[in-house]
C-alpha positions as a printed Julia matrix, in Angstrom:
422×3 Matrix{Float64}:
 -37.71    0.81  -19.73
 -40.1     1.83  -16.89
 -42.85   -0.08  -18.62
 -40.88   -3.13  -18.57
 -40.24   -3.02  -14.73
 -43.65   -2.07  -13.98
 -44.57   -5.5   -15.67
 -41.83   -7.42  -14.15
 -43.31   -6.14  -10.5
 -46.47   -7.03  -11.32
 -45.75  -10.44  -12.16
 -43.19  -11.2    -9.22
 -45.81   -9.64   -6.71
 -48.75  -11.92   -8.57
 -46.64  -15.03   -7.29
 -46.24  -13.83   -4.04
 -49.62  -12.85   -3.18
 -51.1   -16.25   -4.49
 -49.12  -17.86   -1.79
 -50.25  -15.02    0.92
 -53.68  -15.43    2.91
 -55.58  -14.1     6.0
 -56.96  -10.77    6.57
 -55.45   -7.84    8.33
 -57.0    -6.93   11.82
 -58.09   -3.61   12.76
 -57.88   -2.44   16.36
 -60.04   -0.06   18.16
 -58.39    3.27   19.04
 -58.21    3.58   22.82
 -57.91    7.41   24.38
 -55.08    8.43   26.32
 -57.55   10.17   28.89
 -59.45    6.6    29.32
 -56.0     4.93   30.49
 -56.48    6.13   34.05
 -53.01    8.53   33.63
 -52.16   11.18   35.92
 -53.57   14.74   35.16
 -49.58   15.89   34.15
 -49.11   13.37   31.91
 -52.28   13.86   30.03
 -51.72   17.71   30.05
 -48.37   16.91   28.19
 -49.72   14.31   25.8
 -52.4    17.13   24.72
 -49.87   19.46   24.01
 -48.26   17.1    21.9
 -51.66   16.81   20.07
 -51.74   12.79   21.01
 -55.35   11.83   21.12
 -55.23    7.91   20.24
 -52.72    5.41   21.68
 -50.88    3.36   18.89
 -51.5    -0.36   19.15
 -48.26   -0.67   21.2
 -49.03    1.99   23.25
 -52.52    0.43   24.16
 -51.05   -3.0    25.04
 -48.26   -1.88   26.62
 -49.44    0.62   29.24
 -51.96   -1.38   30.94
 -49.66   -4.14   31.93
 -46.41   -1.41   32.55
 -48.78    0.53   34.67
 -49.3    -2.59   37.08
 -45.37   -3.17   37.46
 -45.66   -6.13   35.23
 -42.29   -7.23   32.86
 -43.08   -6.75   29.23
 -41.02   -8.19   25.99
 -42.43   -6.32   22.93
 -41.94   -6.44   19.29
 -42.45   -3.14   17.77
 -41.3    -1.58   14.7
 -40.12    2.1    14.61
 -42.57    4.52   14.1
 -45.28    2.7    16.23
 -44.92    5.09   19.48
 -43.28    2.5    21.32
 -40.75    5.3    23.07
 -43.82    7.08   24.37
 -45.17    3.63   25.58
 -42.27    3.03   28.28
 -41.6     6.79   28.68
 -45.31    7.53   29.94
 -45.08    4.39   32.22
 -42.32    5.39   33.84
 -43.57    8.89   34.32
 -46.74    7.13   35.65
 -44.71    5.12   38.4
 -42.92    8.29   39.48
 -46.21   10.34   39.79
 -47.97    7.46   41.4
 -44.79    6.84   43.67
 -43.03    9.83   44.55
 -39.93    9.57   46.34
 -39.96   11.43   49.65
 -36.78   12.88   51.55
 -33.54   13.83   50.4
 -32.04   11.77   47.39
 -28.57   11.16   46.31
 -26.82   12.57   43.76
 -26.36   10.1    40.34
 -28.99    7.31   41.88
 -31.67    7.56   38.93
 -35.04    6.02   39.57
 -35.4     4.31   36.09
 -32.74    3.72   33.24
 -33.17    3.29   29.59
 -30.71    1.56   27.4
 -30.52    2.09   23.85
 -27.85    1.45   21.07
 -26.96    4.7    19.34
 -26.15    8.41   20.38
 -28.9     9.62   18.19
 -31.39    7.63   19.85
 -30.55    8.66   23.34
 -30.95   12.25   22.36
 -34.11   11.63   20.93
 -35.15    9.48   23.85
 -34.27   12.16   26.17
 -36.17   15.01   24.33
 -39.27   12.89   24.18
 -39.16   12.33   28.09
 -39.04   16.06   28.62
 -41.83   16.88   26.52
 -43.86   14.37   28.07
 -42.74   14.9    31.72
 -42.82   18.7    31.2
 -45.3    19.24   33.93
 -44.07   16.25   35.88
 -41.28   17.9    37.64
 -38.72   15.03   36.8
 -35.43   15.28   35.82
 -33.9    13.24   32.79
 -30.39   13.15   31.61
 -28.69   11.95   28.54
 -25.46    9.94   29.15
 -23.47    9.0    25.76
 -20.19    8.53   24.14
 -18.0    10.24   21.67
 -17.99   14.13   23.18
 -19.62   16.25   25.86
 -18.56   14.04   28.76
 -17.38   17.14   30.75
 -21.11   18.54   30.37
 -22.54   15.17   31.22
 -20.88   15.24   34.19
 -21.9    18.38   35.23
 -25.58   17.84   35.05
 -25.28   14.4    36.92
 -23.32   16.18   39.75
 -25.82   19.48   39.77
 -29.01   17.88   41.5
 -30.61   14.37   41.79
 -31.65   12.47   38.67
 -34.92   10.55   37.97
 -34.49    8.81   34.87
 -31.1     8.57   33.02
 -31.07    7.3    29.26
 -27.78    5.95   28.2
 -25.8     4.15   25.71
 -23.63    1.26   27.29
 -20.38    2.5    27.18
 -20.33    5.26   28.38
 -22.72    4.38   31.16
 -20.31    1.67   32.1
 -17.87    4.57   32.32
 -19.54    6.71   34.98
 -20.59    3.55   36.92
 -16.53    2.79   37.12
 -16.05    6.16   37.97
 -18.7     5.93   40.52
 -20.85    8.96   39.42
 -23.86    6.71   38.55
 -25.18    4.23   41.05
 -27.91    2.06   39.72
 -28.51   -0.01   42.8
 -32.05    1.96   43.45
 -33.06    1.47   39.92
 -36.92    0.62   39.82
 -37.49    0.51   36.28
 -35.53   -0.55   33.44
 -36.11   -0.55   29.53
 -33.74   -2.09   26.96
 -34.92   -0.52   23.64
 -33.83   -2.21   20.37
 -32.43   -5.19   21.6
 -31.99   -6.79   18.54
 -29.97   -4.17   17.15
 -27.85   -4.23   20.82
 -27.18   -7.86   19.69
 -25.97   -7.09   16.36
 -23.3    -4.2    17.58
 -21.96   -6.41   20.17
 -23.38   -4.27   23.27
 -24.65   -7.5    24.97
 -21.81   -7.94   27.36
 -21.85   -4.65   28.39
 -25.44   -4.9    29.03
 -25.4    -7.66   31.4
 -22.63   -5.96   33.18
 -24.87   -2.82   33.48
 -27.79   -4.85   34.42
 -25.44   -6.91   37.09
 -25.24   -3.27   38.95
 -29.23   -2.61   39.35
 -31.51   -4.6    41.92
 -32.33   -8.47   41.59
 -34.46   -8.94   38.63
 -37.36   -9.86   41.13
 -37.21   -6.59   42.77
 -37.29   -4.31   39.32
 -39.66   -3.84   36.61
 -37.79   -4.68   33.08
 -39.08   -3.96   29.52
 -37.64   -4.86   26.6
 -38.46   -3.77   23.1
 -37.13   -4.94   19.89
 -37.99   -4.97   16.17
 -37.67   -8.69   16.26
 -38.21  -11.32   18.89
 -35.71  -13.73   17.8
 -34.49  -16.76   19.87
 -31.64  -15.19   20.91
 -33.88  -11.96   22.29
 -36.16  -14.14   23.81
 -33.19  -16.03   25.74
 -32.19  -12.5    26.81
 -35.61  -11.48   27.89
 -35.77  -14.71   30.09
 -32.37  -13.65   31.55
 -33.53  -10.44   32.73
 -36.93  -10.56   33.59
 -39.28  -13.49   35.18
 -42.55  -14.12   33.48
 -42.61  -11.37   31.07
 -45.81  -10.55   29.2
 -45.03  -10.94   25.52
 -46.42   -8.22   23.42
 -46.39   -8.67   19.38
 -47.06   -5.92   17.37
 -47.47   -7.37   13.69
 -45.53   -5.67   10.9
 -49.05   -4.93    9.29
 -49.67   -2.7    12.28
 -46.95   -0.6    11.55
 -48.24    2.88   11.48
 -47.91    3.68    7.77
 -51.35    4.62    7.4
 -50.43    7.92    7.57
 -47.75    7.79    4.79
 -48.72    7.64    1.24
 -46.57    5.27   -0.55
 -45.66    5.59   -4.1
 -43.0     4.16   -6.37
 -41.8     5.38   -9.56
 -40.19    2.89  -12.18
 -37.22    4.76  -13.64
 -33.95    3.79  -15.15
 -31.06    4.3   -13.13
 -29.82    6.52  -15.36
 -32.57    8.62  -15.06
 -32.88    8.76  -11.04
 -31.46   11.86  -10.55
 -33.46   13.98  -13.49
 -36.4    12.54  -11.34
 -35.32   13.66   -7.93
 -34.17   17.13   -9.07
 -37.64   17.99  -10.8
 -39.0    16.76   -7.97
 -37.67   18.7    -5.47
 -37.74   21.67   -7.54
 -41.35   21.64   -9.02
 -42.98   20.02   -5.68
 -41.51   22.83   -3.96
 -40.86   20.43   -1.43
 -39.69   22.05    1.87
 -38.04   19.47    3.91
 -36.9    16.15    2.7
 -35.12   12.88    3.95
 -33.45   11.25    1.05
 -31.83    7.47    1.18
 -29.07    5.92   -0.33
 -27.69    2.32    0.2
 -24.0     3.18    0.18
 -21.85    5.73    1.52
 -20.3     6.52   -1.78
 -23.67    7.12   -3.33
 -24.79    9.28   -0.65
 -21.51   11.55   -1.3
 -22.05   11.43   -4.89
 -25.76   12.29   -4.64
 -25.11   14.85   -2.43
 -22.33   16.51   -4.45
 -24.73   16.39   -7.45
 -27.49   18.25   -5.71
 -25.18   21.02   -4.51
 -23.7    21.15   -8.33
 -27.03   22.19   -9.13
 -28.04   25.01   -6.73
 -29.65   22.47   -4.08
 -28.62   23.28   -0.58
 -28.25   19.84    1.36
 -26.61   18.05    4.11
 -25.18   14.55    4.31
 -24.92   11.83    6.81
 -23.46    8.76    7.1
 -21.18    6.37    8.78
 -18.21    8.21    7.93
 -19.06   11.83    9.57
 -17.71   11.8    12.92
 -20.18   11.63   15.53
 -19.7    15.43   16.74
 -20.49   16.34   12.97
 -23.23   13.94   12.79
 -25.2    15.26   15.87
 -24.54   19.02   14.32
 -26.15   18.03   11.0
 -29.06   16.11   12.65
 -29.81   19.16   14.94
 -29.54   21.67   11.98
 -32.41   19.28   10.09
 -34.6    19.15   12.94
 -34.25   22.78   13.3
 -34.9    23.5     9.94
 -31.7    25.06    8.88
 -31.27   22.47    6.59
 -33.98   21.28    4.2
 -32.8    18.25    2.52
 -30.81   15.52    4.26
 -28.98   12.69    2.3
 -28.37    9.8     4.32
 -27.37    6.27    4.62
 -29.24    3.87    6.89
 -27.25    5.2     9.81
 -30.53    7.79    9.98
 -33.39    5.17    9.59
 -33.98    4.48   13.33
 -34.16    6.71   16.1
 -34.37    9.77   14.02
 -37.51   11.76   15.21
 -38.09   15.06   13.12
 -41.58   17.03   12.86
 -42.83   17.87    9.51
 -40.87   15.89    7.3
 -42.92   16.12    3.99
 -41.2    13.53    2.08
 -38.71   10.42    2.67
 -37.43    9.5    -0.82
 -35.85    6.25   -1.35
 -33.07    7.07   -4.21
 -31.97    3.64   -3.56
 -34.83    1.12   -2.9
 -33.72   -0.81    0.36
 -32.77   -4.13    0.12
 -34.46   -5.31    3.42
 -38.64   -4.98    3.96
 -37.71   -4.12    7.45
 -35.6    -1.12    6.52
 -38.12    0.16    4.28
 -40.35    0.72    7.05
 -37.4     1.92    8.97
 -37.33    4.59    6.41
 -40.55    5.69    5.82
 -41.5     5.8     9.63
 -39.42    8.82    9.49
 -42.16   10.65    8.29
 -46.25   10.37    9.05
 -44.96    9.81   12.67
 -47.95   10.88   15.57
 -50.76   11.15   13.08
 -49.27   13.56   10.95
 -49.3    12.81    7.29
 -46.4    12.33    5.01
 -45.37   11.2     1.49
 -42.98    8.26    0.73
 -41.84    8.07   -2.58
 -39.03    5.23   -3.87
 -37.36    4.86   -6.73
 -37.31    1.42   -8.58
 -34.55    0.69  -10.95
 -33.85   -2.04  -12.97
 -31.35   -3.59  -10.26
 -33.7    -2.81   -7.12
 -37.52   -3.61   -8.04
 -36.96   -7.18   -7.27
 -37.55   -6.59   -3.71
 -40.7    -4.77   -4.13
 -43.19   -7.78   -3.74
 -40.97   -9.0    -0.63
 -42.02   -5.42    0.92
 -45.75   -5.76    0.33
 -45.98   -9.22    1.81
 -44.03   -7.73    4.99
 -46.41   -4.8     5.21
 -49.39   -6.35    3.91
 -49.82   -3.38    1.11
 -49.91   -3.43   -2.62
 -47.58   -0.5    -3.34
 -48.57    2.01   -6.14
 -45.87    1.23   -8.93
 -46.09    3.86  -11.79
 -43.96    6.04  -14.16
 -42.96    9.19  -13.4
 -45.27   12.07  -14.3
 -44.12   14.02  -17.37
 -42.88   17.02  -15.52
 -40.25   14.9   -13.65
 -38.9    13.55  -16.55
 -37.83   17.06  -17.89
 -34.07   17.07  -18.93
 -32.04   19.08  -16.33
 -29.55   21.44  -17.56
 -25.65   21.15  -16.53
 -24.63   23.78  -13.93
 -21.99   25.05  -16.05
 -24.66   25.55  -19.03
 -27.51   26.98  -16.84
 -24.86   29.76  -15.59
 -24.43   30.85  -18.4
């Protein structure tokens, strides 16, 4: 079966590659040190061991520093969060506010579609702004209303990172006032559209200064006509930046595809986790029931793992993510609810137990490892039902994936838990 799968993949790949032409470009690295950033930001960047800007950072920062509006197409894992956070921090440092400031009146606002992403952006802001004296507060729904309220009322806030619903709640209660916002960032605008958040975002933007009197930046994985229409409504004369998919930061990720029959998937996964001594792995399944079944199997076979899917309550989801982030949980089984906005250091392996059906999902998933210059390994299982998508993914990322049969040690039989206990 695996040999036939590999031959099938090669046949489809050859047909698609014949239709493709062009060369992939390679840009020269630009150092953060050469960007004219304040020493406080450079020091934080050095603490994080960042040296060279990613393509989106090198293109966004020069325009954003001049106060220009930006509409950028950039995939996850490209460093777009640092691009807009550094731009905001630079503005704060170059234009400090003098005198007494009011409570609940931020200078900058970042709107993101999910709680996980909001929490991650807040963490990144704290890391990048640790020497800037900047106060960042995350505002998101589902939990911790009183805690967020206490933090907002404690002292003036510089940057608010928020999901739309909870932000509107605080605005309606007159706890947050956006009339002095200098910079707005709309992150993952395409997901905002898909999740039906655009009416809420429009209401929020109407609470801010006129578009001619603020800086607006919009980031999206795709710049569809709908997203471009939103950009034109929210900002005059934006600089449009287009980071091609092949520029996605996957050069730090070793990608491997195992051609394996569906019935052998668990055997290969189990042996991989055990024999390779995997320290931290994120395992993706396409469906919730598949993720639950795989999590149960791993647990039955003595491998401790956590599970996250859309069925997990928000409070539990955040607890699980924090446990994985802190290293208490080593193995996390997840659906695509964890494909975006999850930034966990030192993930050794991303494993596509089910091969994603869409090329962009593949990029989002493997982008959970090999981040910020670190290296990682992405292994995907291509069975008889999923291998058809491989050539399409290769065309999307501009690379040929290494498809091979699993090594003999990964194909060894796995004893049933009851028999092993004896």
